[in-house]
N, C-alpha and C positions, 0 to 999 in steps of 0.2 A: 289037824292041819287048819291053819287060820289064813284066809286070803283077804287081802285088803286091796281095794281098787283106788288108785291115786290118779287124779286127772291131769296133773302137770308133769311133763317130762323131767323137770328139775327135781321134783319130789321123788319120782321113781329112781332117778340116778342117785339121790341121797340115800334112799332106802337100800339100794343095792350096795352102796359103799359102806353102809352100816352093817352089812353081813346078812341082809334079808334075802339074798338070792340073786339070780340073773335077771336082768331087765333089758327089754328091747325098746329103745327110744331113738329118735333121730339124733345124730351126733351133735347137732347145733343146739340142743337143749341141755347138754351136759355142762354144768357150771364150771367155769375156769377154776383151776386150782383143786378140783376134786380129784383125789388120787384114785382114779378108776382105770381099769383095763378095758380099752375100747377095741372091739373087733368089728369088722365090717361083715355084713351078711353076704353070702355067696349063694345064688345070684343076688344082686342088690334088689331091694324092694322100693317101689315108688308109689306115690299117690298123685292122682290128677286133681288139681285145684280148680274149682268152679265157683263163680259168684253170680247170683241172680237175684232179681227183685221183681215184685209185681207192681211196683210203683217206680217213680223216679228216684235215683240215688240221692240221699241227703248230701249236702256239701262235704261233711266229714267222711262219709263212706266213699264218695267219689275221690276225695283226696287220698284216702288210704289205698284204693284200687290203683290210682295213678302211680303211687309210690311203689306198689308191688310190681306193676308192669315195667317200671324203669330199672328194676333190679337185674343184674347179670345172672339169670338163671342158667344152671348147667343143663345140658341136653340129657335126655333120657338114655341111660346106658342100654346098649343093644340087647343085652341078656337079662334085663331087669324084669322082675315079677311085679305086676300091678296089684296093689292092695285095694280092694273095693271100699 
């Protein structure tokens, strides 16, 4: 058995589509047009996002965080399992 560790969700989805097996990735990283069969996990899995720094944020980092905060995030499903 040969296992490969891919760091990007798109690469994982491509590998799965090529017949290399089942892949668990966030649905938003599956490339459009990829002929993949998508199943949702039951219960859903969620991650808490946290940003911290020991110094002041750089202007670029601050702008990025501002954009993230402006996004319409979905609420945590009541039956979700949190992934550490």
